[in-house]
Structure formats: structure tokens, C-alpha cells
GUKE-621043 format. One line per field, with one value per residue (C-alpha): residue number from 1; residue in one letter; x, y, z. Coordinates in nm, 4 decimals, padded with zeros to 6 digits. Example, Ala and Ser with C-alpha at 12.3 -4.5 7.8 and 13.67 -1.06 7.14 Angstrom:
# GUKE-621043
i <- [1_2]
aa <- [A_S]
X <- [01.2300_01.3670]
Y <- [-00.4500_-00.1060]
Z <- [00.7800_00.7140]
***
This chain:
# GUKE-621043
i <- [1_2_3_4_5_6_7_8_9_10_11_12_13_14_15_16_17_18_19_20_21_22_23_24_25_26_27_28_29_30_31_32_33_34_35_36_37_38_39_40_41_42_43_44_45_46_47_48_49_50_51_52_53_54_55_56_57_58_59_60_61_62_63_64_65_66_67_68_69_70_71_72_73_74_75_76_77_78_79_80_81_82_83_84_85_86_87_88_89_90_91_92_93_94_95_96_97_98_99_100_101_102_103_104_105_106_107_108_109_110_111_112_113_114_115_116_117_118_119_120_121_122_123_124_125_126_127_128_129_130_131_132_133_134_135_136_137_138_139_140_141_142_143_144_145_146_147_148_149_150_151_152_153_154_155_156_157_158_159_160_161_162_163_164_165_166_167_168_169_170_171_172_173_174_175_176_177_178_179_180_181_182_183_184_185_186_187_188_189_190_191_192_193_194_195_196_197_198_199_200_201_202_203_204_205_206_207_208_209_210_211_212_213_214_215_216_217_218_219_220_221_222_223_224_225_226_227_228_229_230_231_232_233_234_235_236_237_238_239_240_241_242_243_244_245_246_247_248_249_250_251_252_253_254_255_256_257_258_259_260_261_262_263_264_265_266_267_268_269_270_271_272_273_274]
aa <- [M_P_P_L_V_V_V_E_E_L_H_H_S_F_P_D_G_W_D_A_L_S_G_V_S_L_S_I_E_R_G_E_F_L_A_L_I_G_P_N_G_S_G_K_T_T_L_A_K_H_L_N_G_L_L_K_P_S_H_G_R_V_L_V_A_G_M_D_T_R_E_V_P_V_S_T_L_A_R_H_V_G_Y_V_F_Q_N_P_D_H_Q_I_F_S_P_T_V_G_E_E_L_A_F_G_P_R_E_Q_G_V_P_A_E_E_V_Q_E_R_V_A_R_E_L_E_A_F_G_L_A_P_Y_A_Q_V_P_P_A_V_L_P_P_S_L_R_R_K_V_A_V_A_S_V_L_T_T_C_P_E_L_L_I_L_D_E_P_T_V_G_L_D_A_L_E_Q_E_E_L_L_Q_R_V_A_A_Y_R_D_A_G_G_T_V_L_L_I_S_H_D_L_E_L_V_G_R_W_A_S_R_C_A_L_L_S_A_G_R_L_V_A_L_G_A_P_E_E_V_L_A_D_V_E_G_L_L_A_A_G_M_R_P_P_A_L_V_Q_L_S_A_L_L_P_E_L_G_L_P_K_R_L_F_C_P_E_E_L_G_L_L_L_A_P_L_F_G_S]
X <- [00.0324_-00.0356_00.0162_-00.3035_-00.2718_-00.1600_-00.1611_-00.1378_-00.0772_-00.3137_-00.4255_-00.6940_-00.8708_-01.0470_-01.3653_-01.1310_-00.9118_-00.6033_-00.4273_-00.3942_-00.2013_-00.0003_00.0488_00.1126_00.2801_00.3445_00.2380_00.1805_00.2677_00.0147_00.2135_00.4766_00.4521_00.4558_00.5197_00.3626_00.5242_00.5659_00.5396_00.1574_-00.0596_00.1895_-00.0984_-00.0444_-00.4178_-00.5172_-00.4056_-00.5132_-00.8772_-00.8154_-00.7815_-01.0984_-01.2814_-01.3221_-01.2199_-01.2673_-00.9296_-00.9535_-00.7437_-00.5586_-00.6868_-00.6624_-00.6698_-00.7640_-00.7370_-00.8294_-01.0955_-01.1119_-01.1790_-01.3943_-01.6327_-01.7254_-01.8667_-01.7315_-01.8711_-01.7690_-01.3598_-01.4097_-01.4562_-01.0590_-00.9500_-00.9628_-00.8803_-00.8017_-00.8004_-00.6219_-00.8603_-00.9694_-01.4021_-01.4168_-01.4895_-01.5921_-01.9593_-02.0752_-02.2268_-01.9712_-01.6336_-01.7445_-01.9812_-01.7795_-01.4957_-01.8132_-02.0030_-01.7593_-01.8033_-02.1433_-02.1780_-02.0164_-02.2571_-02.0159_-02.1257_-02.1994_-01.9304_-01.6647_-01.7679_-01.7059_-01.3367_-01.2664_-01.3634_-01.2045_-00.9231_-00.8471_-00.9669_-00.6667_-00.3793_-00.4809_-00.5267_-00.8696_-01.0507_-01.1103_-01.3537_-01.5434_-01.8692_-01.7561_-01.8382_-01.5409_-01.6259_-01.5294_-01.1912_-00.8678_-00.7435_-00.4432_-00.7102_-00.9774_-00.6791_-00.6046_-00.9932_-01.0086_-00.7319_-00.8766_-01.2306_-01.0530_-00.8594_-01.2150_-01.2815_-01.0020_-00.9052_-00.6436_-00.4958_-00.5048_-00.4421_-00.2834_-00.3114_-00.0479_-00.2038_00.0581_-00.0069_-00.0808_00.0902_00.3781_00.6589_00.5308_00.1935_00.3824_00.5281_00.2465_00.0129_00.3260_00.3557_00.0372_00.0476_00.3013_00.1743_-00.0872_00.1055_00.2841_-00.0616_-00.1301_-00.2093_-00.0910_00.0251_-00.0154_00.1179_00.1195_00.3659_00.5711_00.7768_01.0137_01.2618_00.9231_00.9223_01.2738_01.2496_00.8830_00.8245_01.0053_00.9319_00.9021_00.7320_00.7936_00.5498_00.5537_00.3497_00.1483_00.3863_00.6333_00.9943_01.1236_01.0384_01.2634_01.3796_01.3467_01.7682_01.7766_01.4736_01.5581_01.9370_01.9164_01.9514_01.9498_01.5953_01.4068_01.5736_01.4153_01.0911_00.9907_01.1085_01.3287_01.5189_01.5340_01.8768_01.8967_01.9497_02.1592_02.3460_02.3402_02.4283_02.7817_02.8808_03.1081_03.3483_03.3676_03.4643_03.1897_02.9399_02.6206_02.3071_02.0860_02.0611_01.8400_01.9390_02.0836_02.2685_02.4334_02.5012_02.7093_02.8587_03.0051_03.1264_03.4410_03.5533_03.4684_03.6662_03.3804]
Y <- [01.0385_00.6110_00.4664_00.4961_00.0708_-00.1951_-00.5293_-00.7827_-01.1491_-01.1891_-01.4960_-01.6022_-01.8860_-01.8955_-02.2007_-02.4562_-02.4968_-02.2199_-02.0633_-01.7663_-01.5460_-01.6665_-01.4272_-01.1037_-00.8173_-00.4697_-00.0884_00.1787_00.5010_00.7926_00.9705_00.6596_00.5098_00.0937_-00.1510_-00.5010_-00.7719_-01.1564_-01.3962_-01.5177_-01.6927_-01.5402_-01.3465_-01.0032_-00.9090_-01.1035_-00.9132_-00.5362_-00.6518_-00.7087_-00.3008_-00.2402_-00.4922_-00.6862_-01.0037_-01.0443_-01.1661_-01.5103_-01.4607_-01.1577_-00.8035_-00.5125_-00.1748_00.1311_00.5101_00.3541_00.1551_-00.3052_-00.3919_-00.6730_-00.4180_-00.1477_-00.2328_-00.2094_00.1931_00.3149_00.1858_00.2989_00.6408_00.6072_00.3202_00.3407_-00.0014_-00.0027_-00.3276_-00.5491_-00.5340_-00.2263_-00.3348_-00.5385_-00.1336_00.1051_00.0452_00.4445_00.5647_00.8295_00.8722_01.1712_00.9632_00.7503_01.0329_01.2007_00.8413_00.7872_01.1661_01.1686_00.8709_01.0064_01.3417_01.5839_01.9347_01.9333_02.1982_02.0493_01.7153_01.8937_02.0747_01.6727_01.5580_01.8398_01.7733_01.4190_01.4369_01.6740_01.5216_01.1965_01.3580_01.1619_01.5520_01.4655_01.1216_01.2806_01.1606_00.8721_00.5630_00.3692_00.0244_00.1631_00.3069_00.1164_-00.0744_00.1415_00.4869_00.2286_00.1588_00.5839_00.6081_00.3580_00.4844_00.8467_00.7422_00.6658_00.9821_01.1785_01.0814_01.1620_00.8578_00.8908_00.5253_00.4696_00.0972_-00.0039_-00.3835_-00.4324_-00.0715_-00.0550_-00.3722_-00.3106_00.0213_00.1746_00.3961_00.6895_00.5596_00.4239_00.7447_00.9595_00.7447_00.7105_01.0627_01.1395_00.8913_01.0362_01.3979_01.2714_01.0933_01.4355_01.6335_01.3797_01.0650_00.7351_00.4708_00.0993_-00.0702_-00.4291_-00.5125_-00.7858_-00.4526_-00.4519_-00.1715_00.0319_-00.0456_00.0204_00.3761_00.4699_00.3391_00.4631_00.0733_-00.2645_-00.5633_-00.8984_-01.2306_-01.6247_-01.8372_-01.5963_-01.4592_-01.1458_-01.2564_-00.8932_-00.5955_-00.2561_-00.0038_-00.0951_-00.0858_-00.3829_-00.5806_-00.5560_-00.5279_-00.9143_-01.1153_-01.4886_-01.3580_-01.2584_-01.5399_-01.7576_-01.6171_-01.7095_-01.3774_-01.3013_-01.0540_-00.8245_-00.7726_-00.4332_-00.5443_-00.8581_-00.5789_-00.3607_-00.6954_-00.7208_-00.3672_-00.4433_-00.6871_-00.3366_-00.1738_00.0443_00.0584_-00.1838_-00.0162_-00.0089_00.2244_00.3649_00.2747_00.6443_00.6179_00.3382_00.3786_00.6864_00.4637_00.2118_00.4021_00.5539_00.1812_00.0562_00.3875_00.5578]
Z <- [02.0276_01.9656_01.6902_01.4110_01.4006_01.6374_01.5641_01.9051_01.8517_01.5263_01.4347_01.1468_01.0565_00.7858_00.7579_00.5700_00.8455_00.7061_00.9513_00.7105_01.0036_01.3070_01.5832_01.4372_01.6153_01.4314_01.4869_01.2267_01.3027_01.2093_00.8700_00.7891_00.4970_00.5749_00.2631_00.3180_00.1820_00.0707_-00.1844_-00.2719_00.0000_00.3040_00.4299_00.3562_00.1995_00.4796_00.7207_00.5637_00.5470_00.9104_00.9198_00.7609_00.9542_00.6325_00.8280_01.2270_01.4809_01.5260_01.8152_01.9235_01.8419_01.5809_01.7503_01.4370_01.5819_01.9415_01.8019_01.8803_01.5118_01.6593_01.8408_01.5295_01.2112_00.8906_00.8289_01.1061_01.0102_00.6919_00.7678_00.9135_00.6538_00.2733_00.0995_-00.2585_-00.3864_-00.6318_-00.9025_-00.9176_-01.1090_-00.7739_-00.6232_-00.9371_-01.0056_-01.0774_-01.4151_-01.4126_-01.3442_-01.1437_-00.9600_-00.8268_-00.7265_-00.5450_-00.4244_-00.1647_00.0815_-00.0081_00.1883_00.4576_00.4741_00.3453_00.2043_-00.1499_-00.2211_-00.0565_-00.2253_-00.5355_-00.4201_-00.3489_-00.6916_-00.8956_-00.6512_-00.7796_-01.1225_-01.1456_-00.9472_-01.1655_-01.4909_-01.5306_-01.5862_-01.9163_-01.8000_-01.5777_-01.7547_-01.9397_-01.7704_-01.5748_-01.6794_-02.0404_-01.9895_-02.0069_-01.7020_-01.6029_-01.5887_-01.3933_-01.1661_-01.0871_-01.0644_-00.7523_-00.6477_-00.6598_-00.5756_-00.1885_-00.2044_-00.2144_00.1513_00.3138_00.5519_00.8007_00.6404_00.2673_00.1527_-00.1873_-00.2813_-00.5539_-00.7229_-00.9509_-01.1383_-01.5469_-01.5231_-01.7537_-01.5607_-01.6492_-01.4428_-01.1652_-01.1009_-01.1491_-00.8769_-00.6258_-00.6573_-00.5405_-00.2662_-00.1482_-00.1812_00.0797_00.3179_00.3158_00.3833_00.7633_00.5953_00.6510_00.4074_00.4051_00.0411_-00.0294_-00.3192_-00.4884_-00.6448_-00.4197_-00.5998_-00.5659_-00.2026_-00.1678_-00.3469_-00.1148_00.1864_00.4968_00.6738_00.5295_00.7059_00.4984_00.5538_00.5162_00.5538_00.8065_01.0554_01.0363_00.9751_00.9480_01.0072_01.0015_00.7221_00.3514_00.3384_00.6174_00.4922_00.1660_00.1641_00.3473_00.0632_00.2422_00.4941_00.1357_-00.0160_00.3322_00.2856_-00.0683_-00.2242_-00.5502_-00.4995_-00.7383_-00.9633_-00.7891_-00.5051_-00.5367_-00.6892_-00.3445_-00.1660_-00.3359_-00.2801_00.0065_-00.1972_-00.3847_-00.1134_-00.0879_00.1594_00.1738_00.1165_-00.1547_-00.4390_-00.7144_-01.0426_-01.1258_-00.7356_-00.8528_-01.2142_-01.0778_-00.7589_-00.9967_-01.2870_-01.1502_-01.1498_-01.4869_-01.5892_-01.7393]
***
């Protein structure tokens, strides 16, 4: 089966002359969880907006589900690609949470009974059922973010793009959100996650793409990309403490790979007599 997304020599220049992307090529396989990382201004969001047609290539091309994004309208791509913006307030507009979750599938022509089923499913999954009749605008930021993600998932997209979805969420809320996203992926969906949280990327992503100054400088398994401390620093990324500590493991006679905090604690405990 061909990849869901194919990006070929993608260049994008804005009207002010800024070359935001320069020759980016990559593919996104169906069912994978790809993380897009890089410093501010590296081109992450610019690249993501090419996948739903909000931006068009200056040179090169982008294929989504076999469609050339230069040749099909955004409305057509929206049936395949769900985009959760970094600021949820940029996409929430309905009078109640329930109406917000129902809007997308209704616009797609989904039968009323199935719309209700999808809305009920996501309200339950995100713990939003008590707020179904509440205006989203009065909810705290963490709940508005959940509403934004849930409202995209009710459209059942083939590709879910999440732009910094965990900003403003505490650890438990992050876990709940990513568990739901992982369930979507396990059910056959494909995820593109944009995030500065490298520990989160290392835990959830199946593959990682590193952008720097509009160029793709690394692509591979998270344990490879994130363990390359020099590569991250050269790209303008600051490796988290856990990554830096994992990089020192060979000096202790241990294999170099990424560990979650719990694993690393258990691994190092014998060395320190505890």
C-alpha cells in the first residue's frame, strides 16, 4: 500500500521573500505516529499546512491519499486530514461543546444517528460529557484544547495533525490526550505530532523528523534522532536532561538508547547501591 502522504522536494517561499521550506522530502506511512520537531521558525507548521492545502508548494509537490494538493480544494483534503491548531481558539466557534463536536461530521454529510454516536464517543473519551451543553468559550484552556482535538476526531480523518497539543496541560491531562490519540492510531489512523517536548516525542512517536532552517536534517526512529545530542544541538534544539543522561550510558558500560524515567531509574539503581 502506498504511503498516505508523500512530500517531494517541497519548497515554500512567503510573499516577503522568506524561504520557509527548502527541498523537504519525506513520506508518512498509513498507521504511523510521526513526530515533527525543530526550533521555532524551522518550518514545522509551514510543512504541516501543506498537508491539508492551507499552503501550496512554491516548488515540488505534496500527495495526500494520492491527491496532488495543488490540484484539489481544501474542502476535499479536509475529508482526509484533520488539523488541530496550536491555539484551540482559532478553530472553536460553536455555541456549545456538543455542537462543536457535531459540526464537522454534519458538514461531511454523516447521517444524524452516526453523528450522535461519534459525539458521544469523544465526549466520553475526553471527559467532556458534563460540558456538552456548555459554551466552549467559558471553559478553561485545558478543556478548550480537548474540545478542539475531540471535534477533529469526530470527522474520522485518515491523518490527524496535532500542533503542540499538550501546551497548558498537566501531566495527567497530557497522558489522557495522548492515550486517546494512540487509540485513534491503533484503530487505523495516522498521526503527525508537532512538539517541542522531546521526552513526549520519545515516548509516543514511532518515527521522528527533525527540521532546521526549513530543511529536513534527520529522519528515523526516536531512539536514533533524539539520542544524537550533537545533531539536536546543531539544529538549535536543546536535548532534555533524560536524553543527555541516556547519551552518557556507554561510559557506564550500558547500551545507549532512550529510556523513560522509570526505566532509567531501575537501570541505574544497582550502580548507586539502591
